[in-house]
N, C-alpha and C positions, 0 to 999 in steps of 0.2 A: 480700135475706136472705143472711146470711153462710154460705158453704159451709164445712163442716167435714169433713176427711178422717179416716179411721180411723188408728190408730197404725201406725207402721212395722212393728211385729211382726205385727199383724193382716194388713197388706198382704202381708208376706212369706209368711205361711202360705197366704193365698188364692192368690197367684201361684204358689207352690211346687207346689200341687196341679195346676196347669195346665201349667206349663212345666218346673219342676224344674231342678236343677243350676245350671250357670253362667248359663243364660238367666234363671233366676229371680232371681239376684243382679243381673243387668243390668236387670231389669224393676222389681224391688221399689222401688228408690229412684227410680223415675220415675213419680210418681203425679199429675202435675198438668196440666192444661189441654189444650184443643184450640182450633182457631181457624178462623174463616171470614173472615179478613182478605182483602179484595180490593183492597188499596191498590196503587198503582203502585210500581215499584221506587224506592228512595230516590235522591235526588240525590247524585251523586258528590261527595265532599269531598276536600280535600287529605289529611286523615288517612286516609281509606279508600284513596286512591291509594298512600299511603306504606306501607300494610299489605298490599298485594296479594301473592299468592303468585307466586314466580318461575315462569314458564312458563304462566301462566293465559291470556295473550293472546300474539299473535305478537310484540308489541314487549316485550321483556324489558328492564327497567331496574334500576339499582342500588337504587332506592327499594323495589322489590318484594322484593328479597332482605332489605332492612332490616326490612320488615314481618314477614316470616317469623321473623326473629330476635326481634322484639318479642313475638310470640306465645310463642315458647319461653321468653323471659325472664319473662313474666307467670306461667306455670305451673311454672317450674323449682323443683324441690325440694318441691313440694306433692304429697302422696299422691293417687293416682288409683286407683280400683277400678271397672272397668266404666264406669258412668255417674255415679259419685260422685266429687266433688272435695273433698279436705280430710281432716283427721284423722277416722278412723272413730269415734273416741270424743268428737267434738265435742258439746257439750251441746245445740246447736240445729241443726235441719235446715231448709233451704229448698229447695223443689222448684219447678222451672219446667216448664210444658208449652209447647212451642215447635215451630214449623214452620220449617225451614231456609230457606224462601223468604219468610217473613214479614218485611217491612221493619221492623216494630216490634220484633221479636225481635232483628234486627240492631242497631237503635238501642240496645237494652238492652245487648247484648254489647259494643258499642264504647264507649258513653258511661257506663254505670253499673257493669258487671261489674268492670273493673280496680280501681276503688276498693273495691268489696265484697270482692274477693279480698285486697287489701292490708290492709284494716282488720279483716276478720272471719274470712276463711278461713285466711290465712297464719298468724295467731296461734293458730289452733286453736279459735276460738269458734264457728264455723259451718261446716257441711259443705253443699255444694250438690249437687243432684241434677238431671240433665238428663232430662226426660221428653219425648223427641222423638216427634212425631206428624206424619203427612202428610195435610193437608187441602186444600192449594191446587193440587194437580195432580201430574203425572208427575215433574217435577223434584224435588218434595218427597220422594217415596219413593226416588228414585235417590240423593239426597243422604243421606237418613236411613239407608238400608241401609249405605252406606259409613261413616257415623258410628258405627253400632253395631258394625260390623266392626272399626273402629278401637278401640272400647271393649274388644274382646276382647284387645287389647294394652295396655289401660289408658292409652290416649292419646286418648280420645274428646274431651276438652275442648280439646286442642290442635287437633284436626282440625276440630271445630265452629267454633272461633274463626277458623280460616283460611278456612272456607267463607263465614262471614258477611262477612269482609273482602273477599271476591270475589263477593258476591251480585250476580246479574244480574236483568234484568227477568223477571217471573213467567212460568214455563213457556215461556221463549224458547229452551230447549235449552242453557242456560248450564252445567248440571251434566253435563259431558262426562267421559269416561274420562281425557282429558288433564288436566283440572282436578283430578279426584280423585287422579290419580297425582302431579301436581305438589304438591298439598297434603301427601300422604303423604311424598313425598321431602323436604319442608321440615321434617319433624319429626325431631329427632335420635334415632338408634337405632331408627327405625320400619321395619317390614317392609311396604313398600307392596304387594308382590306378595301377601302373605298377606291383607292387607286387601281387595284387589280380588277375590281368589278366595273370600273369606269372606262376601261380601255376600248369598249365597243359602243360607247354612247354616241348620240347624234352630234354632240359638241365636238368630240374628238374626231369623228368621221368628217365633219364639215371643215375642221381646221386642217386636217391632212389634205383634203381635196383642194381647198382654196389656196393653200401655200404652194402646193405642187403646181397649180395653175399659174400662180404669180411667178414662180421660178421659171416656168416655160416662157411666159410672156417677156421676162427679163433676159431671155437667152443665156442663162447661166449654165455653163457646161462643166464646172468642176466644183468640188468642195474641198475646203471651205472657200466661200466667196463673200466678200464684205462690201457694204455700202455705208457711207457716212455723210452727214450734212446737218444743217440747222434743223432742229425739231420743227415740224410743220412746213419745212421747205423742201428743196430738191436734194435728194441723196445721190451721191455719185460713187461709182465703183472705186475701191482703193486698190491701187496697183502695188503689189508687194513683191519683194525679192526674198523675203524670209518670213517665217511665222514666229517672230520674236517681238517682244515689247518694243524694242528699238525701231523695228520696221513700221510700227503703228504711230509712234510718237510724232513724227513730222506732220502727219495728217491731223491727228487729234489736237496737237498743240496749235496748229494754224486755225482750227475751228473754235478753240476754247479761249484763245488769247483776247 
C-alpha cells in the first residue's frame, strides 16, 4: 500500500512544537524513511576512488583531491538551508530517508543524484530534503551527527556527498574524526572546527530525535526511501525498481510538467 506523508506545513507545525527554532527547520524537511539494510559494503569502483576525500586514508593521491573538487562543483551555486537543497520556492519537494552507512544510499548518491541535481534541482523545479537516520550502528550516528552539524552551516549536502564517496565497511570504525575533519576541510569556506564541536548541540540532538520519530510514524523500513509531491501538499512514496536517474524521471517529470 502506498505511503502518504502529510503536507510540509503540517510537518513543520508538528516538529516545531517539539524542537523549535533552527532545529525545527533542520528537521521539517527531513521526513522520509528508515532502514534496516544489512548489506555488505559496496565494491570499490574507479569512480569512488576518484572521489575520495583527501586525508581519508594514509595514502593521499591527487585523484582524491579531484573528487573533493567534483563534490564542490556538483552543488556550487545551488541554495542550501540546513538539510534542504535547492530553490526554497521550487514547486516540487522530494525527501529521502537515508543512513550514511547504507550502501544503497551511497549508490543513489553517486549514480542518480548528480543527474537529478542537474536536471531538476539546478533549474529550480525540485528541492531535495535529506532525512538522515541512524539504524545500522554506531558509525551511522557518528556520521549523522557530523552531517547535521554541517547543516547548521548550510553545507550538509556537500558533507554527506563526501562521506558517501568514502564509505567504508559497516561499523568498521571508518567514521573517524580524521575522516570527518578531512571532509570538512574539503568544503570551500567551511568551518570544520565549528562542525566538530557542534555535533552534540541541542539543535543536532533535536533533529536526530524528531526525524527518527517521523520515520517511525511513516512506517519506513528500508533506506533509502523517497517521497515526492507538490511543495506544501501531499508527498507520496516513490516506488522504485532501481536507484538510477531513469527510475526517478517518470515521477519527477509528472510532477514538474
